[in-house]
N, CA, C and O atoms as a GROMACS GRO file, in nm:
protein
  396
    1MET      N    1  -0.871   1.194  -1.119
    1MET     CA    2  -0.928   1.066  -1.084
    1MET      C    3  -0.814   0.964  -1.081
    1MET      O    4  -0.726   0.964  -1.166
    2VAL      N    5  -0.818   0.876  -0.979
    2VAL     CA    6  -0.715   0.773  -0.964
    2VAL      C    7  -0.782   0.640  -0.934
    2VAL      O    8  -0.878   0.634  -0.857
    3TRP      N    9  -0.731   0.534  -0.994
    3TRP     CA   10  -0.772   0.398  -0.960
    3TRP      C   11  -0.650   0.328  -0.905
    3TRP      O   12  -0.545   0.324  -0.970
    4LEU      N   13  -0.663   0.272  -0.785
    4LEU     CA   14  -0.553   0.200  -0.721
    4LEU      C   15  -0.560   0.053  -0.760
    4LEU      O   16  -0.658  -0.015  -0.729
    5GLY      N   17  -0.459   0.006  -0.827
    5GLY     CA   18  -0.454  -0.131  -0.874
    5GLY      C   19  -0.413  -0.229  -0.766
    5GLY      O   20  -0.393  -0.190  -0.651
    6PRO      N   21  -0.400  -0.355  -0.802
    6PRO     CA   22  -0.366  -0.459  -0.706
    6PRO      C   23  -0.232  -0.431  -0.635
    6PRO      O   24  -0.136  -0.386  -0.696
    7ALA      N   25  -0.231  -0.459  -0.505
    7ALA     CA   26  -0.111  -0.441  -0.422
    7ALA      C   27  -0.123  -0.530  -0.300
    7ALA      O   28  -0.229  -0.588  -0.274
    8ILE      N   29  -0.017  -0.542  -0.226
    8ILE     CA   30  -0.023  -0.619  -0.103
    8ILE      C   31  -0.119  -0.550  -0.006
    8ILE      O   32  -0.118  -0.428   0.008
    9GLY      N   33  -0.201  -0.630   0.061
    9GLY     CA   34  -0.306  -0.575   0.147
    9GLY      C   35  -0.258  -0.534   0.285
    9GLY      O   36  -0.146  -0.566   0.325
   10PRO      N   37  -0.343  -0.462   0.357
   10PRO     CA   38  -0.306  -0.402   0.485
   10PRO      C   39  -0.279  -0.502   0.597
   10PRO      O   40  -0.216  -0.466   0.696
   11LEU      N   41  -0.323  -0.625   0.584
   11LEU     CA   42  -0.296  -0.725   0.687
   11LEU      C   43  -0.178  -0.815   0.651
   11LEU      O   44  -0.146  -0.908   0.724
   12ALA      N   45  -0.114  -0.786   0.536
   12ALA     CA   46  -0.003  -0.870   0.490
   12ALA      C   47   0.128  -0.793   0.471
   12ALA      O   48   0.233  -0.854   0.458
   13PHE      N   49   0.122  -0.661   0.470
   13PHE     CA   50   0.241  -0.581   0.440
   13PHE      C   51   0.309  -0.538   0.569
   13PHE      O   52   0.274  -0.435   0.627
   14GLU      N   53   0.406  -0.617   0.612
   14GLU     CA   54   0.478  -0.588   0.736
   14GLU      C   55   0.605  -0.509   0.706
   14GLU      O   56   0.683  -0.544   0.618
   15VAL      N   57   0.622  -0.400   0.781
   15VAL     CA   58   0.738  -0.313   0.763
   15VAL      C   59   0.801  -0.282   0.899
   15VAL      O   60   0.741  -0.306   1.003
   16GLY      N   61   0.921  -0.228   0.894
   16GLY     CA   62   0.991  -0.193   1.017
   16GLY      C   63   0.966  -0.049   1.060
   16GLY      O   64   0.895   0.027   0.994
   17ASP      N   65   1.027  -0.015   1.173
   17ASP     CA   66   1.015   0.121   1.226
   17ASP      C   67   1.064   0.225   1.127
   17ASP      O   68   1.011   0.336   1.122
   18ASP      N   69   1.166   0.190   1.047
   18ASP     CA   70   1.222   0.287   0.953
   18ASP      C   71   1.116   0.333   0.852
   18ASP      O   72   1.109   0.452   0.821
   19VAL      N   73   1.037   0.242   0.802
   19VAL     CA   74   0.931   0.277   0.706
   19VAL      C   75   0.821   0.355   0.775
   19VAL      O   76   0.776   0.457   0.724
   20PHE      N   77   0.779   0.308   0.891
   20PHE     CA   78   0.677   0.379   0.969
   20PHE      C   79   0.719   0.524   0.995
   20PHE      O   80   0.641   0.617   0.970
   21LEU      N   81   0.841   0.543   1.044
   21LEU     CA   82   0.888   0.677   1.076
   21LEU      C   83   0.902   0.765   0.952
   21LEU      O   84   0.870   0.884   0.956
   22ALA      N   85   0.948   0.708   0.842
   22ALA     CA   86   0.965   0.786   0.719
   22ALA      C   87   0.831   0.842   0.671
   22ALA      O   88   0.822   0.958   0.633
   23PHE      N   89   0.727   0.760   0.673
   23PHE     CA   90   0.596   0.806   0.630
   23PHE      C   91   0.538   0.908   0.727
   23PHE      O   92   0.482   1.010   0.686
   24CYS      N   93   0.551   0.881   0.857
   24CYS     CA   94   0.490   0.969   0.958
   24CYS      C   95   0.563   1.102   0.970
   24CYS      O   96   0.501   1.204   1.001
   25GLU      N   97   0.693   1.103   0.947
   25GLU     CA   98   0.767   1.230   0.949
   25GLU      C   99   0.727   1.316   0.831
   25GLU      O  100   0.723   1.439   0.841
   26ASP      N  101   0.697   1.253   0.718
   26ASP     CA  102   0.655   1.327   0.599
   26ASP      C  103   0.514   1.384   0.616
   26ASP      O  104   0.487   1.496   0.573
   27ASN      N  105   0.425   1.306   0.678
   27ASN     CA  106   0.286   1.349   0.697
   27ASN      C  107   0.231   1.277   0.820
   27ASN      O  108   0.211   1.156   0.816
   28PRO      N  109   0.208   1.350   0.929
   28PRO     CA  110   0.157   1.287   1.052
   28PRO      C  111   0.027   1.209   1.034
   28PRO      O  112  -0.001   1.117   1.111
   29LEU      N  113  -0.053   1.243   0.934
   29LEU     CA  114  -0.177   1.169   0.908
   29LEU      C  115  -0.150   1.024   0.868
   29LEU      O  116  -0.238   0.938   0.879
   30ALA      N  117  -0.029   0.997   0.822
   30ALA     CA  118   0.007   0.863   0.776
   30ALA      C  119   0.002   0.761   0.889
   30ALA      O  120  -0.012   0.641   0.863
   31SER      N  121   0.012   0.804   1.012
   31SER     CA  122   0.011   0.708   1.124
   31SER      C  123  -0.119   0.628   1.127
   31SER      O  124  -0.121   0.516   1.179
   32ALA      N  125  -0.227   0.683   1.072
   32ALA     CA  126  -0.355   0.612   1.068
   32ALA      C  127  -0.351   0.490   0.975
   32ALA      O  128  -0.440   0.406   0.982
   33ALA      N  129  -0.250   0.481   0.890
   33ALA     CA  130  -0.239   0.370   0.795
   33ALA      C  131  -0.152   0.256   0.848
   33ALA      O  132  -0.122   0.162   0.774
   34PHE      N  133  -0.114   0.264   0.974
   34PHE     CA  134  -0.028   0.161   1.034
   34PHE      C  135  -0.090   0.107   1.162
   34PHE      O  136  -0.151   0.181   1.239
   35ILE      N  137  -0.074  -0.023   1.182
   35ILE     CA  138  -0.104  -0.083   1.312
   35ILE      C  139   0.016  -0.169   1.350
   35ILE      O  140   0.085  -0.224   1.264
   36GLN      N  141   0.040  -0.181   1.480
   36GLN     CA  142   0.152  -0.264   1.523
   36GLN      C  143   0.122  -0.409   1.489
   36GLN      O  144   0.010  -0.457   1.510
   37ALA      N  145   0.222  -0.479   1.438
   37ALA     CA  146   0.205  -0.620   1.404
   37ALA      C  147   0.180  -0.699   1.532
   37ALA      O  148   0.260  -0.691   1.625
   38PRO      N  149   0.072  -0.774   1.537
   38PRO     CA  150   0.035  -0.840   1.662
   38PRO      C  151   0.131  -0.950   1.708
   38PRO      O  152   0.141  -0.978   1.827
   39THR      N  153   0.201  -1.011   1.614
   39THR     CA  154   0.289  -1.122   1.652
   39THR      C  155   0.437  -1.094   1.632
   39THR      O  156   0.520  -1.182   1.652
   40ASN      N  157   0.471  -0.971   1.593
   40ASN     CA  158   0.610  -0.939   1.564
   40ASN      C  159   0.644  -0.801   1.622
   40ASN      O  160   0.627  -0.700   1.554
   41PRO      N  161   0.692  -0.797   1.745
   41PRO     CA  162   0.723  -0.668   1.809
   41PRO      C  163   0.822  -0.586   1.725
   41PRO      O  164   0.916  -0.641   1.667
   42GLY      N  165   0.801  -0.456   1.720
   42GLY     CA  166   0.889  -0.368   1.644
   42GLY      C  167   0.855  -0.361   1.496
   42GLY      O  168   0.923  -0.293   1.420
   43LYS      N  169   0.750  -0.430   1.456
   43LYS     CA  170   0.706  -0.429   1.316
   43LYS      C  171   0.566  -0.369   1.308
   43LYS      O  172   0.492  -0.366   1.405
   44TRP      N  173   0.534  -0.321   1.191
   44TRP     CA  174   0.406  -0.255   1.164
   44TRP      C  175   0.340  -0.320   1.043
   44TRP      O  176   0.408  -0.366   0.951
   45LEU      N  177   0.207  -0.323   1.043
   45LEU     CA  178   0.131  -0.359   0.924
   45LEU      C  179   0.091  -0.228   0.857
   45LEU      O  180   0.025  -0.144   0.918
   46ALA      N  181   0.131  -0.213   0.733
   46ALA     CA  182   0.108  -0.088   0.660
   46ALA      C  183  -0.002  -0.107   0.556
   46ALA      O  184  -0.002  -0.204   0.480
   47ASP      N  185  -0.094  -0.014   0.554
   47ASP     CA  186  -0.202  -0.012   0.455
   47ASP      C  187  -0.158   0.083   0.344
   47ASP      O  188  -0.180   0.204   0.353
   48ILE      N  189  -0.097   0.027   0.239
   48ILE     CA  190  -0.045   0.116   0.134
   48ILE      C  191  -0.156   0.181   0.052
   48ILE      O  192  -0.135   0.287  -0.008
   49TYR      N  193  -0.272   0.118   0.049
   49TYR     CA  194  -0.385   0.184  -0.017
   49TYR      C  195  -0.423   0.311   0.060
   49TYR      O  196  -0.447   0.416  -0.001
   50ARG      N  197  -0.428   0.302   0.192
   50ARG     CA  198  -0.461   0.420   0.272
   50ARG      C  199  -0.351   0.525   0.262
   50ARG      O  200  -0.379   0.644   0.256
   51LEU      N  201  -0.225   0.480   0.262
   51LEU     CA  202  -0.115   0.575   0.246
   51LEU      C  203  -0.126   0.649   0.112
   51LEU      O  204  -0.103   0.770   0.106
   52ALA      N  205  -0.162   0.577   0.007
   52ALA     CA  206  -0.179   0.641  -0.124
   52ALA      C  207  -0.293   0.742  -0.120
   52ALA      O  208  -0.280   0.851  -0.175
   53ARG      N  209  -0.403   0.707  -0.055
   53ARG     CA  210  -0.517   0.798  -0.046
   53ARG      C  211  -0.481   0.925   0.031
   53ARG      O  212  -0.525   1.035  -0.004
   54ILE      N  213  -0.401   0.911   0.136
   54ILE     CA  214  -0.357   1.027   0.214
   54ILE      C  215  -0.272   1.120   0.128
   54ILE      O  216  -0.292   1.241   0.128
   55ARG      N  217  -0.178   1.062   0.055
   55ARG     CA  218  -0.092   1.144  -0.032
   55ARG      C  219  -0.170   1.206  -0.147
   55ARG      O  220  -0.146   1.321  -0.184
   56LEU      N  221  -0.262   1.131  -0.204
   56LEU     CA  222  -0.342   1.184  -0.314
   56LEU      C  223  -0.431   1.299  -0.265
   56LEU      O  224  -0.446   1.399  -0.335
   57ALA      N  225  -0.489   1.284  -0.148
   57ALA     CA  226  -0.572   1.392  -0.092
   57ALA      C  227  -0.487   1.518  -0.070
   57ALA      O  228  -0.533   1.629  -0.097
   58ALA      N  229  -0.365   1.500  -0.022
   58ALA     CA  230  -0.275   1.614   0.000
   58ALA      C  231  -0.240   1.683  -0.132
   58ALA      O  232  -0.210   1.802  -0.134
   59ALA      N  233  -0.244   1.606  -0.241
   59ALA     CA  234  -0.215   1.662  -0.373
   59ALA      C  235  -0.340   1.717  -0.441
   59ALA      O  236  -0.334   1.765  -0.554
   60GLY      N  237  -0.456   1.709  -0.372
   60GLY     CA  238  -0.578   1.764  -0.428
   60GLY      C  239  -0.663   1.667  -0.508
   60GLY      O  240  -0.761   1.708  -0.569
   61VAL      N  241  -0.628   1.541  -0.509
   61VAL     CA  242  -0.707   1.441  -0.582
   61VAL      C  243  -0.827   1.403  -0.497
   61VAL      O  244  -0.813   1.361  -0.382
   62THR      N  245  -0.945   1.418  -0.554
   62THR     CA  246  -1.068   1.393  -0.478
   62THR      C  247  -1.140   1.265  -0.520
   62THR      O  248  -1.224   1.215  -0.446
   63GLU      N  249  -1.108   1.212  -0.636
   63GLU     CA  250  -1.173   1.089  -0.683
   63GLU      C  251  -1.071   0.976  -0.684
   63GLU      O  252  -0.984   0.972  -0.771
   64VAL      N  253  -1.083   0.885  -0.588
   64VAL     CA  254  -0.991   0.771  -0.578
   64VAL      C  255  -1.075   0.644  -0.569
   64VAL      O  256  -1.163   0.631  -0.484
   65TYR      N  257  -1.046   0.550  -0.657
   65TYR     CA  258  -1.121   0.425  -0.665
   65TYR      C  259  -1.023   0.308  -0.655
   65TYR      O  260  -0.902   0.327  -0.663
   66GLY      N  261  -1.077   0.189  -0.639
   66GLY     CA  262  -0.994   0.070  -0.631
   66GLY      C  263  -0.939   0.049  -0.492
   66GLY      O  264  -0.992   0.100  -0.393
   67GLY      N  265  -0.832  -0.027  -0.485
   67GLY     CA  266  -0.771  -0.056  -0.357
   67GLY      C  267  -0.838  -0.170  -0.284
   67GLY      O  268  -0.839  -0.175  -0.161
   68ASP      N  269  -0.895  -0.261  -0.360
   68ASP     CA  270  -0.972  -0.370  -0.299
   68ASP      C  271  -0.906  -0.507  -0.313
   68ASP      O  272  -0.967  -0.608  -0.276
   69PHE      N  273  -0.785  -0.513  -0.365
   69PHE     CA  274  -0.720  -0.641  -0.389
   69PHE      C  275  -0.601  -0.659  -0.296
   69PHE      O  276  -0.542  -0.561  -0.249
   70CYS      N  277  -0.566  -0.785  -0.270
   70CYS     CA  278  -0.443  -0.815  -0.197
   70CYS      C  279  -0.365  -0.919  -0.277
   70CYS      O  280  -0.407  -1.035  -0.288
   71THR      N  281  -0.253  -0.878  -0.332
   71THR     CA  282  -0.173  -0.968  -0.413
   71THR      C  283  -0.110  -1.080  -0.330
   71THR      O  284  -0.074  -1.184  -0.384
   72PHE      N  285  -0.096  -1.059  -0.200
   72PHE     CA  286  -0.037  -1.160  -0.113
   72PHE      C  287  -0.135  -1.274  -0.084
   72PHE      O  288  -0.098  -1.391  -0.092
   73THR      N  289  -0.258  -1.241  -0.051
   73THR     CA  290  -0.354  -1.344  -0.011
   73THR      C  291  -0.429  -1.406  -0.129
   73THR      O  292  -0.482  -1.517  -0.116
   74ASP      N  293  -0.436  -1.338  -0.243
   74ASP     CA  294  -0.511  -1.389  -0.357
   74ASP      C  295  -0.416  -1.455  -0.458
   74ASP      O  296  -0.383  -1.396  -0.562
   75SER      N  297  -0.374  -1.576  -0.426
   75SER     CA  298  -0.276  -1.645  -0.511
   75SER      C  299  -0.335  -1.693  -0.643
   75SER      O  300  -0.260  -1.725  -0.735
   76GLU      N  301  -0.466  -1.698  -0.653
   76GLU     CA  302  -0.528  -1.742  -0.778
   76GLU      C  303  -0.507  -1.640  -0.890
   76GLU      O  304  -0.494  -1.677  -1.006
   77TYR      N  305  -0.504  -1.512  -0.854
   77TYR     CA  306  -0.497  -1.407  -0.955
   77TYR      C  307  -0.367  -1.328  -0.957
   77TYR      O  308  -0.335  -1.265  -1.058
   78PHE      N  309  -0.290  -1.331  -0.847
   78PHE     CA  310  -0.175  -1.241  -0.839
   78PHE      C  311  -0.047  -1.311  -0.797
   78PHE      O  312  -0.048  -1.404  -0.716
   79TYR      N  313   0.062  -1.265  -0.853
   79TYR     CA  314   0.196  -1.305  -0.814
   79TYR      C  315   0.235  -1.225  -0.689
   79TYR      O  316   0.196  -1.109  -0.675
   80SER      N  317   0.311  -1.286  -0.599
   80SER     CA  318   0.363  -1.215  -0.484
   80SER      C  319   0.497  -1.274  -0.444
   80SER      O  320   0.506  -1.392  -0.408
   81TYR      N  321   0.602  -1.193  -0.451
   81TYR     CA  322   0.733  -1.240  -0.406
   81TYR      C  323   0.730  -1.271  -0.257
   81TYR      O  324   0.789  -1.370  -0.214
   82ARG      N  325   0.663  -1.190  -0.179
   82ARG     CA  326   0.656  -1.215  -0.034
   82ARG      C  327   0.588  -1.348  -0.004
   82ARG      O  328   0.624  -1.415   0.093
   83ARG      N  329   0.492  -1.386  -0.084
   83ARG     CA  330   0.422  -1.512  -0.060
   83ARG      C  331   0.503  -1.631  -0.112
   83ARG      O  332   0.517  -1.731  -0.041
   84ASN      N  333   0.557  -1.622  -0.233
   84ASN     CA  334   0.621  -1.735  -0.298
   84ASN      C  335   0.773  -1.737  -0.290
   84ASN      O  336   0.836  -1.839  -0.316
   85ASN      N  337   0.832  -1.622  -0.253
   85ASN     CA  338   0.977  -1.610  -0.248
   85ASN      C  339   1.041  -1.650  -0.381
   85ASN      O  340   1.147  -1.713  -0.385
   86GLN      N  341   0.975  -1.612  -0.488
   86GLN     CA  342   1.022  -1.642  -0.623
   86GLN      C  343   0.988  -1.522  -0.712
   86GLN      O  344   0.880  -1.465  -0.702
   87THR      N  345   1.081  -1.486  -0.798
   87THR     CA  346   1.061  -1.371  -0.885
   87THR      C  347   0.953  -1.400  -0.988
   87THR      O  348   0.942  -1.511  -1.040
   88GLY      N  349   0.873  -1.298  -1.016
   88GLY     CA  350   0.768  -1.306  -1.116
   88GLY      C  351   0.754  -1.170  -1.182
   88GLY      O  352   0.839  -1.083  -1.163
   89ARG      N  353   0.651  -1.150  -1.257
   89ARG     CA  354   0.633  -1.023  -1.327
   89ARG      C  355   0.492  -0.969  -1.307
   89ARG      O  356   0.395  -1.045  -1.301
   90MET      N  357   0.484  -0.837  -1.297
   90MET     CA  358   0.356  -0.767  -1.289
   90MET      C  359   0.378  -0.632  -1.357
   90MET      O  360   0.486  -0.575  -1.349
   91ALA      N  361   0.278  -0.582  -1.423
   91ALA     CA  362   0.290  -0.455  -1.493
   91ALA      C  363   0.185  -0.356  -1.443
   91ALA      O  364   0.077  -0.396  -1.398
   92SER      N  365   0.217  -0.228  -1.452
   92SER     CA  366   0.124  -0.122  -1.414
   92SER      C  367   0.122  -0.017  -1.525
   92SER      O  368   0.220   0.001  -1.597
   93LEU      N  369   0.012   0.051  -1.536
   93LEU     CA  370   0.000   0.161  -1.631
   93LEU      C  371  -0.035   0.288  -1.556
   93LEU      O  372  -0.117   0.287  -1.465
   94ILE      N  373   0.028   0.397  -1.594
   94ILE     CA  374  -0.002   0.528  -1.536
   94ILE      C  375  -0.006   0.628  -1.651
   94ILE      O  376   0.083   0.629  -1.736
   95TRP      N  377  -0.108   0.711  -1.654
   95TRP     CA  378  -0.110   0.818  -1.753
   95TRP      C  379  -0.175   0.942  -1.693
   95TRP      O  380  -0.256   0.933  -1.601
   96ILE      N  381  -0.140   1.054  -1.747
   96ILE     CA  382  -0.193   1.182  -1.702
   96ILE      C  383  -0.260   1.247  -1.821
   96ILE      O  384  -0.201   1.259  -1.929
   97GLU      N  385  -0.382   1.289  -1.802
   97GLU     CA  386  -0.454   1.360  -1.907
   97GLU      C  387  -0.474   1.504  -1.865
   97GLU      O  388  -0.516   1.531  -1.753
   98GLY      N  389  -0.443   1.595  -1.954
   98GLY     CA  390  -0.466   1.737  -1.926
   98GLY      C  391  -0.611   1.773  -1.951
   98GLY      O  392  -0.685   1.701  -2.017
   99GLU      N  393  -0.649   1.886  -1.896
   99GLU     CA  394  -0.788   1.930  -1.914
   99GLU      C  395  -0.807   2.000  -2.046
   99GLU      O  396  -0.918   2.044  -2.077
   0.00000   0.00000   0.00000
């Protein structure tokens, strides 16, 4: 079981061809997580929640929750360097439990 915590959302995370190609060369299914940026030729909007779900599915993870936040657009609750151009802090927790 995986819960995806807050991250930059799919309409705010702009990346270049290098990132797009790296993900798609690793797994062709990853192309579904990208759309061309409408106002910036040569750039892509990346859905990192979808990319995580694709990789987790490939690893056999069937229960994935979360992925509903955007740290870029929700300034009330989240810090974002891309939004504020200022360093801040955020923490994440990861643990693995054996059966």
